[in-house]
OpenMM code with the backbone's topology and positions (N, CA, C; nanometers):
from openmm import Vec3, app, unit

residues = "UNK UNK UNK UNK UNK UNK UNK UNK UNK UNK UNK UNK UNK UNK UNK UNK UNK UNK UNK UNK UNK UNK UNK UNK UNK UNK UNK UNK UNK UNK UNK UNK UNK UNK UNK UNK UNK UNK UNK UNK UNK UNK UNK UNK UNK UNK UNK UNK UNK UNK UNK UNK UNK UNK UNK UNK UNK UNK UNK UNK UNK UNK UNK UNK UNK UNK UNK UNK UNK UNK UNK UNK UNK UNK".split()
positions = [
    Vec3(-5.9226, -2.4326, 3.5111),
    Vec3(-5.7918, -2.4147, 3.4540),
    Vec3(-5.7307, -2.5517, 3.4256),
    Vec3(-5.6311, -2.5944, 3.5042),
    Vec3(-5.5706, -2.7254, 3.4850),
    Vec3(-5.6147, -2.8186, 3.5962),
    Vec3(-5.6325, -2.9436, 3.5606),
    Vec3(-5.6640, -3.0452, 3.6609),
    Vec3(-5.5350, -3.1051, 3.7159),
    Vec3(-5.5503, -3.1937, 3.8091),
    Vec3(-5.4349, -3.2571, 3.8723),
    Vec3(-5.3561, -3.3420, 3.7727),
    Vec3(-5.4234, -3.4150, 3.6869),
    Vec3(-5.3530, -3.5008, 3.5909),
    Vec3(-5.2739, -3.4178, 3.4893),
    Vec3(-5.3287, -3.3045, 3.4456),
    Vec3(-5.2561, -3.2190, 3.3504),
    Vec3(-5.1303, -3.1607, 3.4147),
    Vec3(-5.1432, -3.1173, 3.5408),
    Vec3(-5.0268, -3.0632, 3.6119),
    Vec3(-4.9189, -3.1699, 3.6320),
    Vec3(-4.9596, -3.2923, 3.6595),
    Vec3(-4.8634, -3.4009, 3.6771),
    Vec3(-4.7893, -3.4281, 3.5470),
    Vec3(-4.8603, -3.4286, 3.4357),
    Vec3(-4.7968, -3.4517, 3.3058),
    Vec3(-4.6996, -3.3390, 3.2730),
    Vec3(-4.7402, -3.2161, 3.2966),
    Vec3(-4.6517, -3.1015, 3.2711),
    Vec3(-4.5273, -3.1107, 3.3586),
    Vec3(-4.5425, -3.1466, 3.4838),
    Vec3(-4.4299, -3.1597, 3.5752),
    Vec3(-4.3338, -3.2691, 3.5285),
    Vec3(-4.3851, -3.3816, 3.4858),
    Vec3(-4.3011, -3.4907, 3.4356),
    Vec3(-4.2240, -3.4466, 3.3116),
    Vec3(-4.2889, -3.3770, 3.2207),
    Vec3(-4.2223, -3.3299, 3.0989),
    Vec3(-4.1120, -3.2293, 3.1337),
    Vec3(-4.1402, -3.1373, 3.2245),
    Vec3(-4.0399, -3.0375, 3.2636),
    Vec3(-3.9195, -3.1054, 3.3283),
    Vec3(-3.9441, -3.1993, 3.4158),
    Vec3(-3.8337, -3.2707, 3.4800),
    Vec3(-3.7527, -3.3477, 3.3764),
    Vec3(-3.8185, -3.4134, 3.2829),
    Vec3(-3.7479, -3.4893, 3.1791),
    Vec3(-3.6635, -3.3975, 3.0915),
    Vec3(-3.7147, -3.2789, 3.0577),
    Vec3(-3.6400, -3.1858, 2.9718),
    Vec3(-3.5200, -3.1277, 3.0467),
    Vec3(-3.5410, -3.0872, 3.1711),
    Vec3(-3.4336, -3.0238, 3.2463),
    Vec3(-3.3271, -3.1239, 3.2934),
    Vec3(-3.3655, -3.2463, 3.3171),
    Vec3(-3.2727, -3.3460, 3.3697),
    Vec3(-3.2315, -3.4487, 3.2650),
    Vec3(-3.2489, -3.4185, 3.1371),
    Vec3(-3.2211, -3.5161, 3.0319),
    Vec3(-3.0750, -3.5594, 3.0321),
    Vec3(-2.9843, -3.4701, 3.0640),
    Vec3(-2.8422, -3.5058, 3.0641),
    Vec3(-2.8060, -3.5977, 3.1802),
    Vec3(-2.8748, -3.5841, 3.2910),
    Vec3(-2.8405, -3.6609, 3.4103),
    Vec3(-2.9109, -3.7967, 3.4170),
    Vec3(-3.0180, -3.8162, 3.3411),
    Vec3(-3.0947, -3.9400, 3.3521),
    Vec3(-3.0134, -4.0654, 3.3211),
    Vec3(-2.9335, -4.0705, 3.2145),
    Vec3(-2.8541, -4.1926, 3.1904),
    Vec3(-2.7546, -4.2210, 3.3030),
    Vec3(-2.6946, -4.1161, 3.3554),
    Vec3(-2.5997, -4.1338, 3.4652),
    Vec3(-2.6708, -4.1857, 3.5897),
    Vec3(-2.7878, -4.1319, 3.6184),
    Vec3(-2.8643, -4.1777, 3.7340),
    Vec3(-2.9087, -4.3228, 3.7182),
    Vec3(-2.9513, -4.3590, 3.5978),
    Vec3(-2.9937, -4.4970, 3.5726),
    Vec3(-2.8754, -4.5926, 3.5864),
    Vec3(-2.7598, -4.5537, 3.5349),
    Vec3(-2.6395, -4.6363, 3.5458),
    Vec3(-2.6005, -4.6545, 3.6922),
    Vec3(-2.6053, -4.5473, 3.7677),
    Vec3(-2.5710, -4.5528, 3.9093),
    Vec3(-2.6695, -4.6419, 3.9867),
    Vec3(-2.7968, -4.6312, 3.9554),
    Vec3(-2.8970, -4.7145, 4.0224),
    Vec3(-2.8756, -4.8619, 3.9888),
    Vec3(-2.8389, -4.8911, 3.8640),
    Vec3(-2.8118, -5.0291, 3.8248),
    Vec3(-2.6921, -5.0871, 3.8980),
    Vec3(-2.5853, -5.0082, 3.9104),
    Vec3(-2.4665, -5.0540, 3.9838),
    Vec3(-2.5002, -5.0794, 4.1297),
    Vec3(-2.5761, -4.9897, 4.1882),
    Vec3(-2.6140, -5.0057, 4.3288),
    Vec3(-2.6975, -5.1315, 4.3491),
    Vec3(-2.7889, -5.1577, 4.2580),
    Vec3(-2.8731, -5.2767, 4.2688),
    Vec3(-2.7890, -5.4037, 4.2561),
    Vec3(-2.6918, -5.4038, 4.1644),
    Vec3(-2.6052, -5.5212, 4.1482),
    Vec3(-2.5206, -5.5451, 4.2724),
    Vec3(-2.4674, -5.4384, 4.3315),
    Vec3(-2.3860, -5.4517, 4.4519),
    Vec3(-2.4702, -5.5054, 4.5671),
    Vec3(-2.5900, -5.4512, 4.5838),
    Vec3(-2.6791, -5.4962, 4.6905),
    Vec3(-2.7149, -5.6430, 4.6736),
    Vec3(-2.7433, -5.6842, 4.5521),
    Vec3(-2.7787, -5.8239, 4.5247),
    Vec3(-2.6613, -5.9167, 4.5557),
    Vec3(-2.5397, -5.8771, 4.5156),
    Vec3(-2.4218, -5.9595, 4.5416),
    Vec3(-2.3934, -5.9705, 4.6910),
    Vec3(-2.4074, -5.8616, 4.7631),
    Vec3(-2.3838, -5.8641, 4.9076),
    Vec3(-2.4873, -5.9512, 4.9786),
    Vec3(-2.6124, -5.9428, 4.9371),
    Vec3(-2.7172, -6.0252, 4.9984),
    Vec3(-2.6905, -6.1730, 4.9725),
    Vec3(-2.6478, -6.2056, 4.8512),
    Vec3(-2.6167, -6.3443, 4.8176),
    Vec3(-2.4985, -6.3939, 4.9005),
    Vec3(-2.3950, -6.3121, 4.9159),
    Vec3(-2.2775, -6.3501, 4.9947),
    Vec3(-2.3141, -6.3713, 5.1416),
    Vec3(-2.3978, -6.2854, 5.1956),
    Vec3(-2.4396, -6.3000, 5.3356),
    Vec3(-2.5204, -6.4282, 5.3552),
    Vec3(-2.6077, -6.4587, 5.2594),
    Vec3(-2.6875, -6.5813, 5.2674),
    Vec3(-2.5982, -6.7043, 5.2627),
    Vec3(-2.4997, -6.7059, 5.1743),
    Vec3(-2.4087, -6.8199, 5.1637),
    Vec3(-2.3237, -6.8339, 5.2890),
    Vec3(-2.2814, -6.7237, 5.3466),
    Vec3(-2.2010, -6.7288, 5.4677),
    Vec3(-2.2820, -6.7857, 5.5839),
    Vec3(-2.4090, -6.7481, 5.5931),
    Vec3(-2.4944, -6.8012, 5.6994),
    Vec3(-2.5128, -6.9513, 5.6850),
    Vec3(-2.5206, -7.0001, 5.5631),
    Vec3(-2.5385, -7.1438, 5.5407),
    Vec3(-2.4131, -7.2223, 5.5770),
    Vec3(-2.2943, -7.1640, 5.5517),
    Vec3(-2.1693, -7.2352, 5.5767),
    Vec3(-2.1340, -7.2409, 5.7240),
    Vec3(-2.1644, -7.1383, 5.7995),
    Vec3(-2.1260, -7.1339, 5.9402),
    Vec3(-2.2167, -7.2231, 6.0238),
    Vec3(-2.1535, -7.3013, 6.1093),
    Vec3(-2.2305, -7.3840, 6.2019),
    Vec3(-2.2715, -7.2973, 6.3205),
    Vec3(-2.3827, -7.3275, 6.3821),
    Vec3(-2.4241, -7.2480, 6.4982),
    Vec3(-2.3239, -7.2650, 6.6126),
    Vec3(-2.2969, -7.1546, 6.6817),
    Vec3(-2.2040, -7.1593, 6.7933),
    Vec3(-2.2783, -7.2020, 6.9189),
    Vec3(-2.2142, -7.2906, 6.9962),
    Vec3(-2.2706, -7.3346, 7.1233),
    Vec3(-2.1779, -7.2843, 7.2324),
    Vec3(-2.2330, -7.2111, 7.3251),
    Vec3(-2.1546, -7.1563, 7.4355),
    Vec3(-2.1858, -7.2386, 7.5600),
    Vec3(-2.0805, -7.2936, 7.6203),
    Vec3(-2.0990, -7.3759, 7.7391),
    Vec3(-2.1328, -7.2870, 7.8580),
    Vec3(-2.2213, -7.3319, 7.9414),
    Vec3(-2.2602, -7.2572, 8.0598),
    Vec3(-2.3569, -7.3396, 8.1417),
    Vec3(-2.4140, -7.2802, 8.2406),
    Vec3(-2.5109, -7.3522, 8.3215),
    Vec3(-2.6495, -7.2937, 8.2998),
    Vec3(-2.7479, -7.3772, 8.3152),
    Vec3(-2.8855, -7.3339, 8.2956),
    Vec3(-2.9368, -7.2679, 8.4228),
    Vec3(-3.0103, -7.1616, 8.4058),
    Vec3(-3.0680, -7.0889, 8.5187),
    Vec3(-3.2170, -7.0809, 8.4946),
    Vec3(-3.2954, -7.1094, 8.5980),
    Vec3(-3.4395, -7.1013, 8.5810),
    Vec3(-3.4815, -6.9557, 8.5699),
    Vec3(-3.5914, -6.9308, 8.5033),
    Vec3(-3.6354, -6.7940, 8.4781),
    Vec3(-3.6796, -6.7215, 8.6042),
    Vec3(-3.7387, -6.7923, 8.6987),
    Vec3(-3.7914, -6.7260, 8.8173),
    Vec3(-3.6839, -6.7039, 8.9238),
    Vec3(-3.5651, -6.7579, 8.9079),
    Vec3(-3.4579, -6.7369, 9.0055),
    Vec3(-3.3786, -6.6129, 8.9669),
    Vec3(-3.3695, -6.5188, 9.0586),
    Vec3(-3.2924, -6.3978, 9.0324),
    Vec3(-3.1517, -6.4162, 9.0898),
    Vec3(-3.0537, -6.3397, 9.0464),
    Vec3(-2.9167, -6.3538, 9.0973),
    Vec3(-2.9062, -6.3289, 9.2473),
    Vec3(-2.9886, -6.2408, 9.3028),
    Vec3(-2.9817, -6.2108, 9.4450),
    Vec3(-3.0236, -6.3315, 9.5292),
    Vec3(-3.1287, -6.4027, 9.4866),
    Vec3(-3.1755, -6.5165, 9.5637),
    Vec3(-3.0770, -6.6319, 9.5533),
    Vec3(-3.0084, -6.6437, 9.4428),
    Vec3(-2.9113, -6.7509, 9.4263),
    Vec3(-2.7911, -6.7272, 9.5170),
    Vec3(-2.7507, -6.6053, 9.5411),
    Vec3(-2.6343, -6.5764, 9.6227),
    Vec3(-2.6632, -6.5942, 9.7722),
    Vec3(-2.7873, -6.5756, 9.8154),
    Vec3(-2.8217, -6.5856, 9.9562),
    Vec3(-2.8288, -6.7295, 10.0041),
    Vec3(-2.8501, -6.8222, 9.9157),
    Vec3(-2.8596, -6.9617, 9.9574),
    Vec3(-2.7238, -7.0132, 10.0036),
    Vec3(-2.7205, -7.0923, 10.1125),
    Vec3(-2.5929, -7.1492, 10.1595),
    Vec3(-2.5491, -7.2662, 10.0771),
] * unit.nanometer
topology = app.Topology()
chain = topology.addChain("A")
for resn in residues:
    res = topology.addResidue(resn, chain)
    for name in ("N", "CA", "C"):
        topology.addAtom(name, app.Element.getBySymbol(name[0]), res)
């Protein structure tokens, strides 16, 4: 009867015929979304470049020392 490629072509044609009115709107919406995403990514990248890394003052603790052992010492 029909092979897989013929069924795929028929399906694409049916979708194009039934959704012909919505395709321009969908393409426009996808374009707007892509532009917004690109602008936001660019803004985030620029913000990361402008901000200096934050340094938080504190004391260094060795990895093998647990809080319980530190409290028991006199």
